[in-house]
N, C-alpha and C positions, 0 to 999 in steps of 0.2 A: 504494500500500500504506500502510495506517494503522498506525503503529508506536509502541509504548509501551516505554520502558526504565524498569525498576523497581529502586529500593532497597527491599528488604522491610522490614517492621516489625522492631523489635529485641526481643530477650529477654536478660535479664541477671539476675545474682544480686541479691537485695535490697540488698546492701551496695555494689553498683557504682554509679558515676555515669553516668546516661544521657547519651548524646551523639547528635546526628544523624549520618548517614553522610556524604553529600556527597563521597565519594571520586572519583577521577579516571576510573576505568574507564568508567562510563556516559557521562561527558562526552566522552571520546574517541570512543565509538560514535556519539553524536549529531553530533559534528563530522565524522566520516567520512561519515555520511548526507547532511550538508549539501553535501559535495563532489559528490554526484550529485543535488542539488536535492530532497532529501527532508527535511522537518522532522519529526523524531520528538518525541514528548512524553516528559518525564522526571518521575517522581514519587518523591520520598523519602517512603515510607509511614510513616516514624517521625514526620513532621510534617504530612503531608497536602498537598492541593492548595491553590490560592488560595481555594477555597470552604470550606476547613476551618479551624476554630478550634483553636488549640493545646490548649485545655482538652479537646477531644474527640479529640486525637491524642497529642502528645508527653507531655502531663500526664495521660493516661488510663492509669492503672496497673492491670493485670489480673494477679493472681497465678494462675499455671497449675498444673496437677496435677504438673508436673515440678519445682515449687518455684521456677521462674524467673518474673520479672515481665515481662510483655509490654508493650511501649511502642509506640504507633502507632495508625493508623486501625483502626476496627472492621472486622470481617469484612463487615458489610453495606455499609459505605462502600467497601471494596476492591472488592466485587462491582459496585457502581455505577461505580466509576472504570475498571475494566478492560473494561467492556462496549464492544463496537463496534470492537475492534482486530483487525487481521489477523495481526499479529506482536507478541508480547510477549517482551522480553528481561529475564531475571531475574538480577540481579547477586548473586553468592555468593562473597565473598572470605574470609569468616571461618567456620571450622568450627562454633563454638558457635551460629551463626545458621542452620544447615542446616534445622532444623525450620521456620523462618520462610520460607525459599525454597520449601519443599514446600507450606506453607500457601497462599502466594500462587498457586502453580501449580494447586493443587486448586480454589481459588475460580474461577480462570480457566476451568478445565475444566467446572465446574458452570454458569458463565454462558454460555460458548460453546465447546462441544466441538471446534469446527473451528478455533479459534485456534491458530496455530503457535507453540509455546513453546520457547524456547531458554534455556540457562543458561550463564554464563561466570564467570570469576574463578578465583583460585587454588584455592579449595575445590571448586568445581564440577568443575574438570578433574582434581583429585586424587581425588575421590570419584565420578567419572562412572558407575561401575557401580551405585552406590546411587541416583544420580539417575535413571538410565534404568529401574532396576528398579521404581520407583514407578509407571511407566506414565503419568506426568504430563508428561514432557518429550519433545519430538520430537528434539531435537538438543542436544549439549553441545559447546561451544567448548573446544578443548584447547590453545589458544595465544593470542597477542594477536589481538584480534577486529576490528581496524579494517577489514581487507580482507574478512574473512568476512561481516560484516554487510552490506557492499555487495553481495556476491554473492547473499545471501538476498533482499535488497530488490529485486534485479533479476529474481528469480523462480527462482533455482537453490536447491533445498532439500537435495539428497542428493549425496553424493560430494564435498563441498567439502573440499579439503585442510585439515588441522588440526581436523577435527571427528569426532565419533562419534555414531551414531544407531541406534535400533532399527528394523530393516527386517524385516518378516515374522517378528517374535518373537525376533530375535537381534541382538546389537550388531554393527554394521558400522563398522570404523575406516577412515576415508579416509586417504589418504597424508599424511605429515607436512608441515608448512608451516614453513619457516625463519622466524625472527623478522626484523622490520625492523632492518636494520643502521644505515642512515642515518636517525636520528631526526628530522632536519629535514624528512623526507618525510611525517611523521605529520600528520594533520589537527590544527587548533587545537581544543582542548577547548571545548565549548559551555558555558562558565561562566555565560553569561547565563540558562541554564535552571535554575540553582540558586535555591532559595527564600531569597535573602539576608535578606529582612526577618524571616522566621521564625527563621533561624539567629541573627540579631542579638538578637532578643528572648530567646532561650534562653541565649545567651552561654556555650556549653559546647563550645568547639572541640576538635579532636583533641589528646589529651595534656592535661597539667595546665598551664594557662597562668598563669605567674607575673608577666607583664609589667604587670598591673593597668591595661591600656589596652583599653578597649572599642572595637573598631574593626571595620569590615567586613573579613572574612577570607576567604581561599580557598586551596585546595591547589594546588601546582604541583610539577612534576618537571622537573629539568634533565637527567636521565639515567635509564637503566633498567639493572638488573642490578648486579652487585657483583664485585670481584676476589677476595673471600674465599669460603670454602666452609664456613661454620659449620653444624654438623649440625642445629641447631634452627631454622635459617632456613627460611622458607616457600618459597624458591626453590632450596634446596640440592640437591634431586633433579633439578630442571630443569637445573642446571648440568652434570649428567652426560650429558644427552641430546645435547649438541653441536649444537643447532639455534639457538643464539644467545639464547634467551629469558632465560637466567640470566646471560649474559655482560654485562660492563660496556659500555654504549653511551652516547654523549654527544651531546646537542644542542649545536649551535654557540652561541657567545655571542650572535651576532646573533639567532638564533631565540629564545633565552631572553628577550632584551630585547623582542622583538616580543610575546611572551606577557605579559610584565610590563606593557607598554603597554596591551594589551587589558584586563587586570585593573584597571589604574588608571582607564581610561575607564568601567569598571563601578562605580567608587567604592571599589575594594578598596585598603586601605592596609596590610594585614597579610598576610604570606605564610607559610603553613605548608609548608615544603619537605619533600616526601615521598620523596626519593631514597633508594635502598638504600645508596648510597655517594657522598654529595654531594662530599666533598673529595678524591676519589681523584686528580685531576689538579690540582696546586696552581697551576700557571701559568694554567690556564683559569679557576680560581676567582678568582685575583687579578684577572684581566682583567674578569671579570663583576662582581665587587663594587666594583672601581674605577669601573666604568661607572654603577652605581646609587647611588653614595655620596651624591648630592645629591637623591635622589627622595623623601626623607621617609618611607621605608617602615619598618615594623617587621617583623622576620623572626624566625621560630622554626624550629629544627630538632629535632623530637622523634623522629626516626627516621633511621637510616642515616648516622650520623657515626662514623667509625672513628678512634680516638684516635691511631694511628700518624701520621696526616696532620697532626697538630698539632705534630709534632716535626721538628727539623732536625738534621743532623749537624754538630757543632762539635768539630773535632779528631777524637778517637776516641770521643766521647760523643754521645748524643742529648739535645738540650735543647729545651724548649718554644719554639716560634717565636712570640715575643711580638709582633713586628712584624706577622706574618700575622694573629694574633688581633685586634690593634688595627684592622686593615683591616676585618675582618668586623664588629667592633663599630661602627666609624664608618659602615659601610654600612647599619646598622640591625639587625644580629643582636643580639637581646636575650636569647635563651634557646637553649641547645644542651644536649640531654641527652647526658651522657657514658656510653657503654656500657662500664663497667669489667668487668662480667659476673662476675668471680670474683676472690677473693684467693688462689686456688690456681693456681700456674703449670701444674701437671699437668692440671687441669681445662681451663684455657685452651688448652693444647696439644692436648688430645684432642678437645674439643668446639667450640672457637672459633678454629680455624685458626692458633693461636698468634699472633693478630693484636695481642696486647698482651703485651709482655715486662716483667713487673713489676721485673726486675732492672736493666733499662737505660732504661726509660721511667718517669720520676718523675711518677706521676699526682697525687701530693699537691702537688707544685710546680705542675703544670699547672692544677690546680683553684684554687690560690691566685692565680695570674696571671690566670686568667679572671675570677675574682671581683673582683680589683682594677681591671680595665679595664672592668667593668660588664656582663659576660656572666653571666647566671644559668645555673648548670650543675648541674641535678639529676643524680643517679647511678642507673643501672640495675645491679642485681646479680641473679644467678641462683643459687639453691641447690636441690639435689635431683636432680642427674643420677644415672643408674642406679647407678653404682659409686662415687659421691662419699661420702666418709666424713663423720661429724659433725665431726671435727677440721678438715677442709677447709672445711666450711660455716662454722665459727667463724672461720676465717681471713678469709672474705668479710665476716662481720659486724664483725670487728675492723678491717678496712680501711675499711669503711663508716663506722665511728665516726671514724676519722682524717680521712676526706674531709669529713665534717660539720664537724670542727674547722677544716678548711682553707677553709671557706666554702660548701660545697655546701648548698643550702637543704633538701634531703631526699634520702633514698635509697628507691627502690622495690625490694623484694625479690620477684622473680618466681620461680615454680616452673616449671622447664622442662616444656613441654607437647609431646608427640610429635604435632604436627599432620600430617595426611596431606599428602604433598608434600615433607616434610622427611626428611633422612637419619635423624634421631632417631626418626621413626616406624618406619622399617625396623629400626633397632636395637631398638626396643621390641617389635616383633612377633617378631623372631628370638629375642630374649632372654626372651620370655614376660612382659614387663613390661606388656603391653597386649593385650587380646583383639582379634582381628580384627573381631569384631562389636560393637565399642565403641559406646557411646551418644554421639553428637556433643554432646548437651546438657551433658555433664560437662567438655568440653574448654575449660576456663577457667583462666587463669593463677593464679587464687586457689584452685584445687582441687589436691589431690594426686591425680594421675591414674594414675601408674604403680605397679604392684604388684611385690612381690618385690625391691625395690631394697635396696641396702646399708643405708640408713637407711629405716625404714618411712615410708610416706606420711603417717601420722598425726603422727609425730615431725617430719617436714619442715614440715608445716603449723604445728605448734606453734612450731618455731624461727623460721619466717617471721613469724608473728604477734608473737612476742616481740621479734624484731629490729626490726620496724616500730614497735612501741610504745616501745621503749627506746632506739633509736638516733636517731630523728627528733625534731626540736624539738617541744615540746608545742603551739606555735602552729600549726605545719603540720598536725599531727594534728587539731586542732580545726577548721581551715579545711576539711580534706578531708571530715571528717564532716558539716560544714555543707553542703558542696557536694553530697555524695551524698544528703542529705535534702531539698535544695532543690526538686527536681522532685516529690518525694512530697508535700511541703507544698503546692506550687503546684497539684498535682492534686486 
């Protein structure tokens, strides 16, 4: 069976910074197929194949009728690329990219109607009725896909646990499939299939990289799931299903070291750790980072660090664990995004699992210490929850200003988006903050998406823009604007 795994092209708002995908899901699928002696092809269609020039892909900017800029291979090149495959797997993690997944599937259908098309990823499994309704997809993966892809490659197409398919005009849900609990049993991701040379030329990795070190980089996950249940999280609904996919599961230290060695042999010196809750088990992290302290790696965590894990109990108080943070810094951690989320304790309690207590956890002191030991710590804030007042939003903005004064290089103000798969999505549908027939194209953190909120979405956007421009250092604003324009100019 000839198999292609696809990262679709990208679409984004004109003010956004384009980035390649290169996330881990497709790499795990390719690794799983290797275990049964099948070599799948992988194409990141935002940058193209080895035959494509970046000027014709990543720097090819097409303004669409929806107002979003399309980045990636032309439709004609996609048609040439997908021809001749028996099975095509389309990766769909992000709701705003739904249209791009549909576009690729439509082209595949036009080129070869008999190609078996499956989709997976958080967005595909959350919006599976929409995916199947298009008539473009044969099957949707509703859970982790490493074992599912093996079954399909061996010739089983229907009734696979953990999938849903249209059979004779109606959706047929197969039985549920528990998640893999022992992550050491997972295949090794096929990192060697990433277009490293193209990624290096673009130099726009996941998140805002402030380390100023141009290095070969790759994503890695040392765990899956998270102990918290924040309503806006992409896996918050899955944590209710009790099948393990949202639960915190850990790779052993030995397994992580094996993965790091594979990446080092590929020339990777910079790791972007993508865990949903990297620091949840402090003793494990201490063992891991002690082991890699002399490997010369640069490490960034732009996702999944919960601030409670940076504190330790000293008497009756919680204090920042400076020794722990120094270990991380000595092992190569240069940048960790601090998800402070809100300056309102009520908002944190209701929407963020109370994972940060502003009264007992001194985030200002934590930020000062991180800065002093050489860890760059940008801040994430969220303003615009359905019942959040303007006063509470101003509490977040005021805290953000104090964090900048303590050494944070910048603060990003996100508008909460009720992505399908999150508890916030259910809250938004029940509260009539979002129509059930919403347009996925609008589901962007720079947009005010929810209607009928305590503060209007127009005012939320106004406050967000004002805060970004007035709280952040002018030098950071200038660099971000330059970065967002770089690909437009190059194109």
